[in-house]
DOGU-240348 format. One record per residue (C-alpha): residue number from 1; residue in three letters; chain; x, y, z. Coordinates in nm, 4 decimals, m for minus. Example, Ala and Ser with C-alpha at 12.3 -4.5 7.8 and 13.67 -1.06 7.14 Angstrom:
 pos code unit        X        Y        Z
   1  ALA    A   1.2300  m0.4500   0.7800
   2  SER    A   1.3670  m0.1060   0.7140
//
This chain:
 pos code unit        X        Y        Z
   1  MET    A   2.6553  m1.1232  m6.8740
   2  LYS    A   2.3433  m0.8474  m6.7445
   3  VAL    A   2.1663  m1.1191  m6.5855
   4  LEU    A   2.5236  m1.2545  m6.3892
   5  SER    A   2.5808  m0.8842  m6.2783
   6  LEU    A   2.2408  m0.8242  m6.1648
   7  LYS    A   2.2598  m1.1799  m5.9503
   8  LEU    A   2.5820  m1.1850  m5.7749
   9  PRO    A   2.5243  m0.8696  m5.5631
  10  SER    A   2.1892  m1.0362  m5.4431
  11  VAL    A   2.3939  m1.3622  m5.3827
  12  TRP    A   2.7159  m1.1548  m5.1780
  13  LEU    A   2.4151  m0.9584  m4.9459
  14  LEU    A   2.2816  m1.2897  m4.8843
  15  THR    A   2.5852  m1.4164  m4.7730
  16  ALA    A   2.6963  m1.1517  m4.5377
  17  LEU    A   2.3519  m1.1116  m4.3925
  18  PHE    A   2.3758  m1.4686  m4.3130
  19  GLY    A   2.7172  m1.3866  m4.1848
  20  VAL    A   2.6192  m1.1086  m3.9564
  21  VAL    A   2.2920  m1.3466  m3.8167
  22  LEU    A   2.5486  m1.6290  m3.7430
  23  THR    A   2.8054  m1.3470  m3.5785
  24  ALA    A   2.5201  m1.2027  m3.3613
  25  GLY    A   2.3792  m1.5574  m3.2919
  26  VAL    A   2.7514  m1.6842  m3.1630
  27  TYR    A   2.8340  m1.3652  m2.9744
  28  ALA    A   2.4652  m1.3536  m2.8097
  29  GLY    A   2.5612  m1.7496  m2.6797
  30  GLU    A   2.8975  m1.6387  m2.5554
  31  LEU    A   2.7029  m1.3412  m2.3240
  32  GLU    A   2.4723  m1.5900  m2.2275
  33  ASP    A   2.7536  m1.8842  m2.1422
  34  LYS    A   2.9541  m1.6210  m1.9415
  35  GLY    A   2.6322  m1.4828  m1.7713
  36  PHE    A   2.5843  m1.8306  m1.6436
  37  GLU    A   2.8872  m1.9026  m1.5830
  38  ILE    A   2.9348  m1.5858  m1.3208
  39  ALA    A   2.5932  m1.6684  m1.1630
  40  ALA    A   2.7223  m2.0212  m1.1025
  41  ARG    A   3.0435  m1.9303  m0.9650
  42  SER    A   2.8184  m1.7185  m0.7058
  43  ASP    A   2.5999  m1.9768  m0.6233
  44  ARG    A   2.8759  m2.2275  m0.5625
  45  SER    A   3.0648  m2.0485  m0.3404
  46  ASP    A   2.8083  m2.0661  m0.1215
  47  ARG    A   2.8038  m2.4607  m0.1212
  48  GLY    A   2.8620  m2.6950   0.2211
  49  PHE    A   2.6843  m2.4640   0.4875
  50  ALA    A   2.4596  m2.7648   0.5508
  51  ASP    A   2.2389  m2.5832   0.7800
  52  SER    A   2.1996  m2.2109   0.9493
  53  ILE    A   1.9856  m2.0131   1.1922
  54  VAL    A   1.9688  m1.6363   1.2609
  55  ASP    A   1.7731  m1.4000   1.4440
  56  MET    A   1.6719  m1.0739   1.2213
  57  LYS    A   1.4976  m0.7490   1.2634
  58  MET    A   1.2288  m0.6485   0.9822
  59  VAL    A   1.2202  m0.2720   0.9646
  60  LEU    A   0.8931  m0.1266   0.7625
  61  ARG    A   0.9336   0.1865   0.6164
  62  ASN    A   0.6123   0.3891   0.4329
  63  ALA    A   0.6711   0.7066   0.2063
  64  HIS    A   0.6944   0.9630   0.5113
  65  GLY    A   0.9651   0.7380   0.7071
  66  GLN    A   0.7024   0.6039   0.9536
  67  GLU    A   0.8869   0.3127   1.0443
  68  ALA    A   0.7615  m0.0433   1.1881
  69  THR    A   0.9767  m0.3092   1.3463
  70  ARG    A   0.9318  m0.6818   1.3643
  71  SER    A   1.1611  m0.9371   1.4418
  72  LEU    A   1.1931  m1.2909   1.3520
  73  VAL    A   1.4011  m1.6448   1.3525
  74  LEU    A   1.4981  m1.7669   0.9600
  75  LYS    A   1.6272  m2.0936   0.9529
  76  THR    A   1.7858  m2.2707   0.6241
  77  LEU    A   1.8262  m2.6281   0.5670
  78  GLU    A   2.0877  m2.6706   0.2252
  79  ILE    A   2.0262  m2.9451  m0.0278
  80  GLU    A   2.3277  m2.9383  m0.2281
  81  ASP    A   2.1956  m3.0927  m0.4999
  82  GLU    A   2.1348  m2.8294  m0.8307
  83  SER    A   1.8189  m2.9859  m0.9308
  84  VAL    A   1.6609  m2.9707  m0.6001
  85  GLY    A   1.5545  m2.6097  m0.3754
  86  ASP    A   1.6673  m2.5245  m0.0627
  87  LYS    A   1.4296  m2.5333   0.2631
  88  SER    A   1.3540  m2.2475   0.4581
  89  LEU    A   1.1166  m2.1414   0.7628
  90  ILE    A   1.0442  m1.8007   0.8792
  91  VAL    A   0.9066  m1.7775   1.2091
  92  PHE    A   0.7788  m1.4081   1.3622
  93  GLU    A   0.8291  m1.3194   1.7439
  94  THR    A   0.7323  m0.9584   1.7474
  95  PRO    A   0.4873  m0.7764   1.8106
  96  ALA    A   0.2641  m0.9320   1.9755
  97  ASP    A  m0.0425  m0.9180   1.6791
  98  ILE    A   0.1831  m1.1580   1.4431
  99  TYR    A   0.3850  m1.3642   1.6632
 100  GLY    A   0.4225  m1.7053   1.5600
 101  THR    A   0.3182  m1.6337   1.2279
 102  ALA    A   0.5252  m1.8641   1.0035
 103  LEU    A   0.6329  m1.8821   0.6157
 104  LEU    A   0.7542  m2.2435   0.5427
 105  SER    A   0.9257  m2.2650   0.1867
 106  TYR    A   1.0513  m2.5504   0.0002
 107  ALA    A   1.2401  m2.3892  m0.3164
 108  LYS    A   1.1780  m2.5931  m0.6614
 109  ILE    A   1.3573  m2.5140  m0.9994
 110  LEU    A   1.1150  m2.4854  m1.2897
 111  ASP    A   0.8018  m2.5969  m1.1061
 112  PRO    A   0.6196  m2.3601  m0.8698
 113  ASP    A   0.7727  m2.3103  m0.5453
 114  ASP    A   0.6028  m2.5028  m0.2031
 115  GLN    A   0.5172  m2.2453   0.0113
 116  TRP    A   0.2726  m2.2309   0.3336
 117  LEU    A   0.1848  m1.9401   0.5776
 118  TYR    A   0.0641  m2.0060   0.9004
 119  LEU    A  m0.1617  m1.7577   1.0667
 120  PRO    A  m0.2345  m1.8103   1.4513
 121  ALA    A  m0.5113  m1.5576   1.5185
 122  LEU    A  m0.7326  m1.7871   1.2058
 123  LYS    A  m0.5087  m2.1081   1.3790
 124  ARG    A  m0.4806  m2.2176   1.0397
 125  VAL    A  m0.2385  m2.3277   0.7854
 126  LYS    A  m0.2431  m2.1207   0.4524
 127  ARG    A  m0.0810  m2.2393   0.1367
 128  ILE    A   0.0638  m1.9663  m0.0773
 129  SER    A  m0.0924  m2.0202  m0.4411
 130  SER    A   0.1657  m1.9995  m0.7685
 131  VAL    A  m0.0102  m1.7543  m0.9024
 132  ASN    A   0.0137  m1.5024  m0.5266
 133  LYS    A   0.4009  m1.5191  m0.4875
 134  SER    A   0.4350  m1.1746  m0.6131
 135  GLY    A   0.2321  m1.0454  m0.3637
 136  PRO    A   0.3666  m0.8627  m0.0502
 137  PHE    A   0.5159  m1.0291   0.1801
 138  VAL    A   0.3352  m0.9732   0.5457
 139  GLY    A   0.3008  m0.5919   0.4308
 140  SER    A   0.6848  m0.5793   0.3580
 141  GLU    A   0.8461  m0.4578   0.0149
 142  PHE    A   0.9467  m0.8380   0.0044
 143  ALA    A   0.7878  m1.0817  m0.2361
 144  PHE    A   0.6761  m1.4681  m0.0952
 145  GLU    A   0.9009  m1.5604  m0.3709
 146  ASP    A   1.1996  m1.3231  m0.3170
 147  PHE    A   1.1952  m1.5274   0.0400
 148  THR    A   1.2585  m1.8522  m0.1547
 149  SER    A   1.6191  m1.9731  m0.2512
 150  GLN    A   1.7212  m1.8103  m0.5431
 151  GLU    A   1.8545  m2.1430  m0.7062
 152  LEU    A   2.0586  m2.0973  m0.9805
 153  ASN    A   1.8380  m2.3218  m1.2722
 154  LYS    A   1.5658  m2.0497  m1.1691
 155  PHE    A   1.6779  m1.8203  m1.4251
 156  SER    A   1.8493  m1.7735  m1.7774
 157  TYR    A   2.1223  m1.5444  m1.7425
 158  LYS    A   2.2518  m1.2539  m1.9708
 159  TYR    A   2.6528  m1.1320  m1.9429
 160  ILE    A   2.5948  m0.7432  m1.9525
 161  GLY    A   2.9381  m0.5732  m1.8614
 162  GLN    A   3.1196  m0.4498  m1.5913
 163  GLU    A   3.0923  m0.1497  m1.3201
 164  PRO    A   3.2237  m0.0332  m1.0185
 165  CYS    A   3.0271  m0.0616  m0.7023
 166  GLY    A   3.1235   0.0882  m0.4095
 167  ASP    A   3.4985  m0.0079  m0.3774
 168  LEU    A   3.4391  m0.3037  m0.5593
 169  VAL    A   3.4218  m0.4088  m0.9474
 170  CYS    A   3.1047  m0.5778  m1.0176
 171  ASP    A   2.9751  m0.7846  m1.3147
 172  VAL    A   2.6501  m0.7105  m1.4132
 173  ILE    A   2.4171  m0.9841  m1.4901
 174  GLU    A   2.0806  m1.0394  m1.6593
 175  ARG    A   1.8757  m1.2930  m1.4979
 176  THR    A   1.5108  m1.4007  m1.6392
 177  PRO    A   1.2743  m1.6148  m1.4431
 178  LEU    A   1.2317  m1.9320  m1.5959
 179  TYR    A   0.9444  m2.0401  m1.3944
 180  GLU    A   0.5855  m1.9587  m1.4177
 181  ASN    A   0.4035  m1.6989  m1.2318
 182  SER    A   0.6798  m1.4988  m1.1587
 183  GLY    A   0.6295  m1.0905  m1.0528
 184  TYR    A   0.9298  m0.9874  m1.2473
 185  THR    A   0.9980  m1.0055  m1.6499
 186  ARG    A   1.3557  m0.9454  m1.5800
 187  GLN    A   1.6662  m0.8982  m1.2932
 188  VAL    A   1.9787  m0.7059  m1.3309
 189  ALA    A   2.2341  m0.8402  m1.0507
 190  TRP    A   2.5731  m0.7068  m0.9528
 191  ILE    A   2.8078  m0.9796  m0.8322
 192  ASP    A   3.1511  m0.8926  m0.7229
 193  GLN    A   3.4626  m1.0031  m0.8806
 194  SER    A   3.6270  m1.0305  m0.5275
 195  VAL    A   3.4408  m1.2713  m0.3223
 196  PHE    A   3.1638  m1.3301  m0.5551
 197  GLN    A   2.8574  m1.1985  m0.3883
 198  THR    A   2.5842  m1.0411  m0.4675
 199  ARG    A   2.5604  m0.6411  m0.3752
 200  ARG    A   2.2697  m0.5338  m0.5701
 201  VAL    A   1.9264  m0.6658  m0.7756
 202  ASP    A   1.7003  m0.4486  m0.9873
 203  PHE    A   1.3903  m0.5844  m1.0091
 204  TYR    A   1.1419  m0.5326  m1.3254
 205  ASP    A   0.7711  m0.4916  m1.3642
 206  ARG    A   0.5588  m0.7464  m1.5625
 207  ARG    A   0.5185  m0.4085  m1.7861
 208  GLY    A   0.9273  m0.3776  m1.8047
 209  ALA    A   0.9484  m0.0684  m1.5524
 210  LEU    A   1.2195  m0.1035  m1.2809
 211  LEU    A   1.0345  m0.1981  m0.9691
 212  LYS    A   1.2446  m0.2722  m0.7335
 213  THR    A   1.6090  m0.2568  m0.6050
 214  LEU    A   1.7789  m0.4570  m0.3123
 215  LEU    A   2.0878  m0.3808  m0.2198
 216  PHE    A   2.3060  m0.6041   0.0202
 217  GLU    A   2.5760  m0.4687   0.2773
 218  ASP    A   2.7956  m0.5288   0.5368
 219  TYR    A   2.8855  m0.8872   0.4444
 220  ARG    A   3.1072  m1.1124   0.6664
 221  GLU    A   3.2633  m1.4206   0.5940
 222  TYR    A   3.2153  m1.7090   0.8874
 223  ASP    A   3.4322  m2.0288   0.8689
 224  GLY    A   3.5040  m2.1900   0.5689
 225  GLY    A   3.4844  m1.8732   0.3217
 226  ILE    A   3.1020  m1.8758   0.4049
 227  TRP    A   2.9986  m1.4872   0.3228
 228  ARG    A   2.6346  m1.3407   0.4324
 229  ALA    A   2.5389  m0.9594   0.4250
 230  HIS    A   2.3922  m0.8679   0.6974
 231  THR    A   2.1871  m0.6037   0.6171
 232  LEU    A   1.9540  m0.6202   0.3182
 233  LYS    A   1.7666  m0.3127   0.1670
 234  MET    A   1.4632  m0.3107  m0.0386
 235  LYS    A   1.3158   0.0117  m0.2227
 236  ASN    A   1.0065  m0.0114  m0.3944
 237  HIS    A   1.0514   0.2902  m0.6808
 238  MET    A   0.6625   0.2951  m0.7223
 239  THR    A   0.5334   0.3534  m0.4310
 240  GLY    A   0.8250   0.5401  m0.2412
 241  LYS    A   0.8314   0.2327   0.0580
 242  SER    A   1.1106   0.0676   0.1802
 243  THR    A   1.2039  m0.2760   0.3856
 244  ASP    A   1.5017  m0.3161   0.5967
 245  LEU    A   1.5963  m0.6647   0.6765
 246  ILE    A   1.8904  m0.6813   0.9550
 247  TYR    A   2.0601  m0.9830   1.0246
 248  SER    A   2.2564  m1.0809   1.3882
 249  ASP    A   2.5442  m1.3410   1.3497
 250  TYR    A   2.4449  m1.6713   1.1817
 251  ALA    A   2.5013  m2.0086   1.3181
 252  PHE    A   2.5984  m2.2668   1.0890
 253  LYS    A   2.5721  m2.6902   1.1072
 254  THR    A   2.3160  m2.6860   1.3972
 255  GLY    A   2.2279  m3.0293   1.3121
 256  LEU    A   1.8909  m2.9226   1.1582
 257  LYS    A   1.6993  m3.2310   0.9966
 258  ASP    A   1.4286  m3.2353   0.7042
 259  SER    A   1.1803  m3.3302   0.9768
 260  ASP    A   1.2236  m2.9350   1.1117
 261  PHE    A   1.0874  m2.8229   0.7798
 262  GLN    A   0.7838  m3.0155   0.7651
 263  LYS    A   0.4207  m2.8544   0.7168
 264  GLY    A   0.3508  m3.0461   1.0389
 265  ILE    A   0.5620  m2.7965   1.2980
 266  LEU    A   0.3919  m2.4910   1.1481
 267  ARG    A   0.1340  m2.4879   1.4497
 268  ARG    A   0.3859  m2.5600   1.7091
 269  VAL    A   0.7015  m2.3279   1.6693
 270  ARG    A   0.5786  m2.0492   1.9063
//
């Protein structure tokens, strides 16, 4: 009987521990599923815009509040297949010293995004290496990887909870890059429960420290329930610098084609 009395508690303990581990695993899986569902609902609410063209202003601000302004045009071609990313083309119009500078991006899922930068002063097209995607884009607080489409399947997700975000209530999710050479270990995103748009993203660097915060403001609805933020504010917590992107009105379904997003056009976009 003494042997049994010694063994039974051990069996119960193992059973209890197994139950805790199993429950924790199921709960973690539920949080991941819910995080993905929230991200998918947001991503898919944008489907069907086909293509877009928008003029933008980029305002760069140093830690002392001094500003420099640039103007550019952004063109986007939608690829509805979730296993393939969208294509985009950014062209700078001012100031004169960077006029004609252009960035062509093909967003991928798990493979490295394809990006090419045209520098008119050098008259050369430079391919952006996947290991350099975390570098700053033309002196701004946006990295090269921030300028490719944030495709749904580029990340894993976990639901954190919900919080007020201004006058709205937001679901808060954590997303972890699945692609190699990201400058971020994780991102925390606030997505509103009203029109399912991203309102804020916190970016954590490779050491796990909060690096940057991006705010999405001035959302406007276009025909067909397409929502776009018209002001994006990126703040670098390490340097005190910030960059604002201010968008004019979008034009959708303009007839852009795949041929408008080929590397060969970069030298002719001015």
